[in-house]
C-alpha positions in Angstrom: 3.1 24.7 6.4 4.0 23.6 9.9 7.3 24.9 11.3 9.5 22.1 12.5 11.1 22.2 15.9 14.8 23.3 15.7 15.7 20.9 18.6 15.8 17.5 17.0 14.9 14.4 18.9 16.5 11.0 18.4 15.3 7.5 17.7 17.2 4.7 19.4 17.3 1.8 16.9 17.9 -0.8 19.6 14.9 0.3 21.7 12.6 0.5 18.7 13.7 -2.9 17.3 13.3 -4.6 20.7 9.9 -3.2 21.0 8.9 -4.4 17.6 10.3 -7.9 18.2 8.2 -8.1 21.4 4.9 -6.6 20.2 4.7 -6.7 16.4 1.3 -7.9 15.1 1.5 -11.5 13.7 0.5 -10.6 10.2 0.6 -13.5 7.8 3.0 -11.8 5.3 5.5 -11.4 8.2 5.9 -15.1 8.6 9.5 -16.4 8.1 8.5 -18.6 5.2 6.8 -15.9 3.2 8.6 -15.3 -0.1 9.4 -12.1 -1.9 6.3 -12.8 -4.0 4.1 -12.9 -0.9 5.5 -9.6 0.4 5.0 -8.0 -3.0 1.4 -9.1 -3.1 0.8 -7.8 0.4 2.5 -4.4 -0.2 0.4 -3.9 -3.4 -2.8 -4.8 -1.6 -2.0 -2.6 1.4 -1.7 0.6 -0.5 -4.5 2.8 0.8 -6.3 -0.2 2.2 -6.6 -1.4 5.9 -4.9 -4.5 7.1 -8.3 -6.1 8.1 -9.6 -5.9 4.5 -6.4 -7.1 3.0 -5.6 -10.2 5.1 -8.3 -12.6 4.0 -7.8 -11.6 0.3 -4.1 -12.0 0.6 -4.5 -15.5 2.1 -6.8 -16.5 -0.7 -4.4 -15.2 -3.4 -1.4 -16.9 -1.9 -3.3 -20.2 -1.7 -4.5 -19.8 -5.3 -1.3 -18.2 -6.8 1.7 -19.1 -4.7 4.2 -18.1 -7.4 4.3 -15.2 -9.9 3.9 -17.7 -12.8 0.6 -18.9 -11.2 -0.8 -15.5 -11.3 0.6 -14.8 -14.7 -1.2 -17.8 -16.1 -4.6 -16.5 -14.8 -6.8 -14.3 -17.0 -7.3 -10.6 -16.2 -10.9 -11.4 -15.5 -10.0 -14.0 -12.9 -7.6 -11.6 -11.3 -10.1 -8.8 -11.1 -12.8 -11.1 -9.6 -10.3 -12.3 -7.0 -9.4 -8.8 -6.1 -12.9 -8.4 -4.8 -13.7 -5.1 -3.0 -10.1 -4.1 -2.1 -10.6 -1.0 -4.3 -8.2 0.6 -6.8 -8.5 -2.5 -9.0 -5.8 -1.2 -11.4 -3.4 -2.5 -8.8 -4.6 -6.0 -9.6 -3.8 -5.6 -13.3 -0.4 -4.0 -12.5 0.4 -7.0 -10.2 -0.6 -9.3 -13.0 1.7 -7.6 -15.4 4.6 -7.7 -12.9 4.0 -11.4 -12.3 4.4 -12.1 -16.0 7.7 -10.2 -16.1 9.0 -11.9 -12.9 8.1 -15.3 -14.3 9.6 -14.7 -17.7 12.7 -12.6 -16.9 13.6 -13.4 -13.3 13.2 -17.2 -12.9 9.8 -16.8 -11.1 11.6 -15.1 -8.2 10.9 -11.6 -7.1 14.1 -9.6 -7.4 15.8 -8.3 -4.2 17.5 -5.2 -5.7 15.6 -1.9 -5.5 16.6 -0.8 -9.0 15.6 -4.1 -10.5 12.3 -4.0 -8.7 11.6 -0.5 -10.0 12.0 -1.8 -13.5 9.1 -4.2 -13.1 5.7 -3.0 -14.5 3.7 -0.9 -12.0 6.2 -1.1 -9.2 6.9 2.3 -7.6 9.5 3.6 -5.2 7.7 2.7 -2.0 6.8 -0.8 -3.1 10.3 -1.5 -4.4 11.9 -0.4 -1.1 9.4 -2.2 1.0 10.0 -5.5 -0.8 13.8 -5.1 -0.6 13.5 -4.4 3.2 10.7 -6.7 4.3 11.3 -9.7 2.1 15.1 -9.6 1.8 16.3 -7.7 4.8 18.0 -5.0 2.7 18.9 -1.5 4.0 16.3 0.6 2.1 14.5 3.5 3.7 10.7 2.7 3.5 8.5 5.8 3.8 4.8 5.8 4.1 2.4 8.2 5.8 2.9 6.4 9.2 6.7 6.6 9.0 6.5 10.3 8.0 4.4 11.1 11.0 6.7 9.2 13.4 9.8 11.1 12.1 8.0 14.4 12.1 7.1 14.0 15.8 10.1 12.1 17.2 12.8 13.9 15.3 11.4 17.3 14.4 8.9 17.9 17.1 6.1 18.6 14.7 2.5 17.5 15.2 2.4 15.9 11.8 4.5 15.6 8.7 2.9 18.2 6.5 3.2 18.0 2.7 5.4 15.1 1.5 8.9 15.7 0.0 10.4 12.6 -1.4 14.0 13.6 -1.1 13.7 15.1 2.3 11.5 12.2 3.7 13.9 9.5 2.3 16.9 11.4 3.8 15.2 11.7 7.1 14.5 8.0 7.4 17.9 7.0 5.9 19.7 9.0 8.6 17.9 7.0 11.3 18.7 3.5 10.0 21.5 1.4 11.3 24.3 0.5 8.9 23.8 -3.2 8.9 21.2 -4.5 6.4 19.3 -6.8 8.8 19.0 -4.2 11.6 18.0 -1.4 9.1 15.3 -3.6 7.6 13.9 -4.5 11.0 13.9 -0.8 12.0 12.0 0.1 8.8 9.3 -2.3 9.8 9.3 -1.0 13.4 8.9 2.6 12.3 5.9 1.7 10.2 4.4 -0.4 13.0 4.9 2.4 15.5 3.0 4.8 13.3 0.2 2.3 12.7 -0.5 1.2 16.3 1.0 3.8 18.7 1.9 7.1 17.1 -1.5 7.4 15.4 -2.9 10.6 13.9 -5.6 11.5 16.4 -5.0 9.4 19.5 -1.3 8.6 20.0 -0.7 6.3 23.0 2.5 7.8 24.1 2.7 5.8 27.3 3.2 2.7 25.1 5.9 4.3 22.9 9.4 2.8 23.3 11.0 6.1 22.2 8.8 8.6 24.0 11.6 9.7 26.4 13.7 11.0 23.4 10.8 12.3 21.3 11.1 15.9 20.3 7.3 16.3 20.1 7.0 15.2 23.7 9.7 17.6 24.8 8.0 20.4 22.9 4.7 19.8 24.8 3.0 17.8 22.0 2.1 20.9 19.9 -1.0 20.4 17.7 -0.6 20.2 13.9 -0.5 23.8 12.7 -0.4 23.4 9.0 -3.1 23.9 6.4 -6.4 22.0 6.9 -6.1 18.4 5.6 -8.7 17.3 3.1 -10.8 14.4 4.3 -11.3 11.9 1.5 -14.9 11.0 1.1 -16.2 7.9 -0.7 -20.0 8.2 -1.0 -21.0 9.6 -4.3 -17.5 9.7 -5.8 -16.5 8.4 -9.1 -14.5 5.7 -7.2 -17.8 4.4 -5.7 -19.5 4.4 -9.1 -16.6 2.6 -10.7 -16.8 0.0 -8.0 -20.5 -0.5 -8.4 -20.1 -1.0 -12.2 -17.3 -3.5 -11.7 -19.4 -5.4 -9.1 -21.9 -6.1 -11.8 -19.2 -7.7 -14.0 -17.6 -9.6 -11.2 -20.9 -11.1 -10.2 -21.8 -12.2 -13.7 -20.2 -14.8 -16.0 -19.7 -13.3 -19.4 -20.8 -9.9 -20.9 -23.6 -7.8 -19.4 -25.9 -5.3 -21.1 -25.8 -1.6 -20.8 -29.1 -1.7 -19.1 -27.6 -3.9 -16.3 -24.9 -1.3 -15.7 -27.3 1.7 -15.9 -29.3 0.2 -13.1 -26.6 0.7 -10.5 -26.4 4.5 -10.6 -29.0 7.1 -11.4 -26.7 10.0 -12.5 -26.3 9.2 -16.2 -23.5 11.7 -16.7 -21.4 10.4 -13.9 -22.2 6.8 -14.7 -21.1 7.3 -18.3 -17.9 9.1 -17.3 -17.0 6.2 -15.0 -17.8 3.6 -17.5 -15.6 5.3 -20.1 -12.8 5.5 -17.5 -13.0 1.8 -16.8 -12.7 1.1 -20.5 -9.7 3.4 -20.8 -8.0 1.8 -17.8 -8.5 -1.6 -19.4 -10.7 -2.8 -16.5 -13.6 -3.4 -18.9 -14.0 -4.2 -22.6 -16.8 -3.7 -25.0 -18.0 -6.5 -27.2 -18.9 -6.3 -30.8 -22.6 -6.4 -29.9 -22.3 -3.4 -27.5 -22.2 -5.4 -24.2 -19.5 -5.1 -21.6 -17.2 -7.7 -20.1 -14.1 -8.1 -17.9 -10.9 -8.2 -20.0 -10.7 -11.2 -22.2 -14.1 -12.6 -21.1 -16.0 -12.3 -24.4 
């Protein structure tokens, strides 16, 4: 594990927020008229998925399902088809479930309170805080990989954040946020933006950083990450790829498909069967009485 610098740096909220206000990317879910629902959809889609892939799908979803009740009225099959190739399709079903609860129990309006958000189906700690901060301007520390890296470098002088620690990471970010809700929410967004476009993993552009002059990592000579080797997530040949190929067959076909149609997409029978079983267990596919396979409710 990487040792953190004992000389802590600082993050000036005013400088960071001014930089964000001047340079933030004009992402559609940041528009002033976007509702809490639009932010919840974007945050769900953005988990482990690049902005460029999310943006067109998000825009399609918001045009098609502008309110939670609109999505709740759609079938699971429609939702999975509209999710397309964003990956991790269980997110789509969790969002569908959350939409139904929001429509039924919260007047079709996404709650603003973190604890109430956490009570929604499939909404975790990160998403709840992100919605509270970015949709409603609440003071809620929002911690993702990018924010952890910024804090590790700027405050602790480390090359990277190392293994996550929920309590420590939340405390680190909470200590940086201004007291006022609106300023704290803006700073949360700024920290994330800084990690995404400036304080990147491999090629940080420190000459564009608004807080470089106070950065502990800079003052320490920008030491390289010294922790254990990080695993690089591969995709080719993984169960995730096979599951995606199997789902693609269903998304591209109206109604049930045969086992032969699914068998054709992957030659390794053992892996293919394992992935097919996992899709059934996860509720992403269903098997018909005659042995064919379909998206949920589409048979």
